N, C-alpha and C positions, 0 to 999 in steps of 0.2 A: 627818418623822413617825416615830412609834415603831413598830418592827417587831420582834416577839418580844422585847421588853424592851430593845432597843438604839435609842437616839436617833441616827439616821443623820446628822442635821444637826450634832450635837455630836461625832461621831466624828473623831478626829484622822486626818491623812493616813496611809495605810498605808505601811509600810516598803517600800523598793524591792527589798530582798532579805531572805530568811530563811534561817537555818541550822538544820536539824533534825539533832540528833546525840545520841549516847548510847544508852541502852537495854541490856537484857540478855536473852540467849537469844531473840533475834528470829528470826522465820521468814525465809526467803530473800526473800520479797516485801517484808516490812517492812524488811529490811536495804537493799534497793535503793531504798527510799523515803527513806533518810537522805541528807543532803547539802544543797546549796545550791538555793534556789528564787528565781526572779525574778518580780516583779510583772507580771501580764499586764493588758492593757487591758480585758478582759471582766470581767463580774461574774457570780457564781453565787449564787442565793438572795439577791440584793441586797447581796452582800458581795464584797470584793476576792478575787481568786484568784491564786495563784502557780504558775508552771510550773517543774519541776525543770530545773536548769541543764545536766545531763548526759543524763538519761533523759527525752526529750521527751514520752513517753507518761505521765509521772507529774505529778500536780497536788496542790496543797494548797488545798482548797476547803471551803466551808460547805454543808451539806445542808439547812439549816433548823433543825437541832437540835444538830449537832456539826461540828467541823472534822475533815476526813479527808484523809489522804494516799491518793490513789486514782488509778486509770488513767483514760485519756480516756473509755473506754466507760462508766465509772461516774460521771463528773463530775456532781456535784450530787445524787447518790443516796446512800442510807444504806448504802453499801458502800465498804470501803477497807482498807488495810493497817495504818494507824495511825489512832487516834481520840482526839480531845480533846473531851469532853462539857462544853461551856461555852457554851450558847446566848446568853448575855448579853454575851459577849466579842466585840468588833468586829474583833479580829485575834488570831491564835493565839499570837503572842509576848507578849501582854499578860495571858494567863490564868495563874492560880495553881493551876488544877486539874491533876492528873497526866494524862499521856498513857497510852493503853492500846494493846496490840497483840493480835492474835489468839492464842489459846492454841495451842501446838504440838500437832500431831496431833489437832486437834479442829475440827469443822465449826462449832461455836458457842462463844460465850464470849470474854471479853477478859481479859488479864492487865495489871494496873497496872504501868507502867514509870516508877518514881520518878526514874530517872537520865536519862530522855529529855527533851531540852529543845528549845525553838524560840526562837531569838534573832533580834531585828531587826538587820539589817546594812545598810550603805550600799552603793551601787553601786560605790564605790571598793574597799571590802573584798571584794566579790564578784570584781571584776576582778583584784585581787591574788591571791586564792585560786585563780583559774583559770590563773594564769601557771605555766608549768612550772618546776620547781626547777632551779637551776644545776648541781646534782650529785645523783646518786641512788646509794644503796648497795644492791645486790642481794645478799641473804644468805639462808641457810636455817637455821631453828632445829632442823630434823631432818635425819637422813641422807637423801640424795637417792636415788631409785630408780636402778638401773643404766643405764636408758635415758635419763637426764637428764645432760647434760654439766655438770660443775662448772666448766668453762672459762667459763661464762656468768656466774658469780658474781663480785662485786667492785664497784668504783666505776665509774660512768659519768658523763660530763659532757655538758651540753647543747651540741649542735653548732648553729652558725648556718648550716651548709651543708646542702643537701638530701641525702637518702639517695641513694647511687649507684643508677643504674637496674639492674634485674634483667637478667641476660643472657637473650637470646632463646632459647627452647627450640630444640633441634636439630631441623632439618627432616628427617624420616625419608626424604624423597625425594632428599635431598642425596647426591651421589656422593663427598663429601669422605671421604678415607681409603680409597677403593676404587680398584683399579687401573683405568686408563683403557684403553679399546680403541683401539689405534693403527691399526687397519685399517680 
């Protein structure tokens, strides 16, 4: 049957993963909504819902009028960090409408984000994206504060061995290093 202009019988299968990326001058909550989402088994407002692959409290769901990146407590409500107003679209990756983000330093209003995209991805692409890189280059574009060690900058390679255990804290009741009573 048709619900809000979408024929659910004719809707293609939703993608197993979505990648939300891009945007300019996003708020910190909108920034934390970017990234990979995996298809969840539940439905919200009769539409598929995706859960963020890193931030388990972030969702991409439909509220009946728009697609929203939102937290668990707002799931299915008209509240979120990113919004795609396209009620006829069965999945956010298929929309041609622009995404919007909350205006900085404002309790109301949205800013159009023409560079923000939502792209359908496969489960294999998601798995590959979640794999750690073989090497990582840590560098700073600005001078570091005096309390930060430059010894930490440079190249790191992925290790297959577990990190060494942390040494146990010294027991303050230990008599190690103190003279023993011989008497």
